[in-house]
C-alpha positions, 0 to 999 in steps of 0.5 A: 855669603853676600845673602848672608851679609844682607839678612844680617844687615836687614836684621840690624836695621830692624833692630836699631828701628825698633829700639829707636821707636821705644826710646821716643816717647808719646806726647799726649795731644791736649785739648784747646778750649775757649772762653769769652771773658770780657764780652763787650770790650778788651784791653789786652794786658787786663785780658792776658792777665785775667785768662793766666790767673783764671785758666791759666791760658793765653788771652786774646782781643777777638773783633766780634763786629766791626768796632768792638773787641771781645777777651777770648781765653784760650787754655788747656781743657 
């Protein structure tokens, strides 16, 4: 009797696990690309606006030497 209950319990756990696995959709990975939009200067609001308008991405100012910044756009490829 105890053996039958243990087998039934394991089958129930297996069914629940497989059902839950089917209900969770698989997320597709999106590849991120980047592009230099303004190579010699960066105004953050302009950079972000241009990046969003052109590529629907996120613009950021990153340093490329000790005193200057570039506008980089990161977007979904």
